[in-house]
N, C-alpha and C positions, 0 to 999 in steps of 0.2 A: 517628415524631415529626414529620416534615415534613408528613405528610398531616393529622394532627389537631392540629398546633401544640402539641405537648407539650414540657415541659422535663425531664420525668423519667418513667421507666416502671418500675413495681414488678416485682420478680422473686419468684415464688412456687414452691413445690414442688407435688407431686401432691395434697397435702392442703390446698392453698390457703393455706399458711402463708407469711408474708412472710419472704423471705431477704435481701432487699436491694433496690437500685434501680440503674437505669442512667440516668445524667444526660446532658444534652445535651453536656457537656464530654467525656464518654467517647466519645460518638458522633463528635464532631468530631475527636478524636485518631485514631480508626480511619479516618475519611474522609481525613485528612491522610496517614496512613501508606500507605493504598491508592493515593492519588493520586500520592504520591512514587514508589511502586513502579511504577505504570503509566507514569509519565513516564520513568523510567529504562529500562524495557523499550522504550518507543517510541524512545528515544535510542540504543538498542543497548548498554545496560549490563546485564550478566547477573546481577549481585549488588547487594544493597543496600549502597551506600557513601555516605559523606559527603565534602564538599569538603575536610575537614581530615584524611581518612585518608592513610596513607603511600603512597608511590609504588608499592609492590608490590601493595597492596590495590587501588589504582585500576587497575593494569595487569591484574590477574586479572579484574577486572570488565569491562574494555573489550575485551581482546584477543580473546576468542572471536568476538564479532560482527565485529571487524575482519578476522579470518581468513575469516569468511563472505563479507565484501565482497571480499576478495582472490580467493577461489575464484570468486565471481561475475564479477569482472573478467576473470579468466583464461578463464572460459567465453565471455565476449564476444569475447575475442581469438581463440579458436579458431573461433568463428562467422564473424568477419570474415575470418579466414585462408581459410575455405572459399569465400569470395566475392572473393578477391583478384584474380581475372581481370578484375574490373570496372576496376581501376586501369590495365589495359592499354588499355582502350577509352576514349579521351579523352571521347567523348560521354556516358559513363556515370559519370565520376568525380564528378559533382555529387551523386550519391547519397550518397557518404561525408560530404558537408557536412551532410546532414540527420540523420546517425546520432545525434549528441548530442541533437538536438531530439526524435527519436522515443524515445530511451531516457529522457530527462527526463520527457516526457509520460506514458510508461508508468508510471514510478515515482510521479509526482504523482497520477495518477488512482487508482492502487492504494492509496496512502496515504489519499487522501480517502475512498474507499469503505470501507476497513477501519476508519478512525477513526469513521465514522458507525455502523458495525455494532457495533464494540466498545463505543461509548457506549450504543447501544441494548440490547446484552446486559447491560451493567452496570446499567442503569436498568430492565431487564425491560420494554422497550417495543417489542421486535421482534414485529410482528404479521403474521399471514397465513402461508400455506404457502411452502415453498421455491420452488415453481413461480411463485407470484405475485412473489416477490422476484426470481426469474430474469428474468421479463418486464419488471419495473420497471427493473432495471439495464440490460437490453438497450435499452429505450426511452430511458433517460437517456443511455446511451452513444451512441445514434444521434443524439440532439439535439445533445449536446456535440460529437460527432465531425463532424456535418454543418457546424456553425457554424465550427469550427476548420479544417475542410477547405476551406471557401469562402475563409477568410482566406488559407490557403496558396496557393490557386489565384490569388487576386488578387495576392499577393506575387510569384508566378511571372510574372504578366503585367507587373508593374511592372519586373522585372529582365530582361524579354524571355527568359524561360526556355522551353524546349520544352514545349508543352502536354501531351504524353504523359508527360513526366517529372513535371510538376506534378500530373497526375491520379494518377500512381503514388504519389507522396508523400502526396497527399490521401487516397487510398483506403487506404493503409497506416496513416495516422494514425487514420482512423475505425475500422479493424479493431483496432488496438492499444488504442484507448481503450475499446472495448466489452469486449475480452477482459481487459484489465487491471482494469476495473471488476468483472467477474465474479470474477476471482481475489481481488481485495481484499474482495469481499463474502463469498465462500464459505469462504475459508481461516479467518477468525475463527470462523465458525459451526461448521465441522468441528472446529477445535481445542476449542471450548467443549463440543461433544458428546463429545469424547474426554477431558474433564476437564482440559484444558490451558488455562492462562491465555491468552485470546484477545488480550490486549494485546501479546503477542509479535508478532502480525501487523501491528502498526502501525509497526514499526521497520525495521531494515535487511533483515530477512527478506523482507518483501513487496516492498521497493524493489529488492533485488538480483534476486529472481525475475522481476519485471516488466521490469527492464532487459534481462536475457538474452532473455526471451521477445519483448520488443518489437523488439530488434535482429534476431533470427532471423526474425520475421514480416515485418518491413520488407523484408529482402533476399529472402525467399522470394516475397513478392508481386511485388517488382520483377522477379525472375527470370521469373515467370509472364507478366507484362505486357510486359516489354521483351525477353524471350527471349535473355538472355546466357548 
């Protein structure tokens, strides 16, 4: 209907006999229903609910994804606990100040990538092979990561931060952005190929996964560079 600017489409059987029609109003109802469902999935609501539903229905719809966020948060706690020796070394304590930044950037990049891919899948405009998509996301991650890393280095100079620490944070930021973009890109594609609604990947699932991965990668790279 959108392509040919039609207001109605006839429905016929195998004998070309007219059975009925699909109007633009019918299509709009379906579009609204699907958009509402995708929005709820992106917000971490597992069931179709309305604002006027009772408190128990709303709880059942929201609680599963909140549990996922809780498990992800506990995973981050265990990762930080493995690197708690950093707190003993005063010159390395500044690494912890950047943990929320790294986690937030990992989640934001993943959500951006997954949102674009989910939209492309829904509109059937995802073109090219997975290899081309891979290199495109790596290139995009390099550009964004480089720009943001330069900003971090400049910030480190402004506050008289140790250059090696600034380079560590900047390098970690670039790595996290690239990997998070890849996760945000390929998780929806894999879900779609498995017959699962890829809109799931735009919600807490991808955010939590990238938060955990971002924190781990940040401290692992810091350990390699700073040698603690």
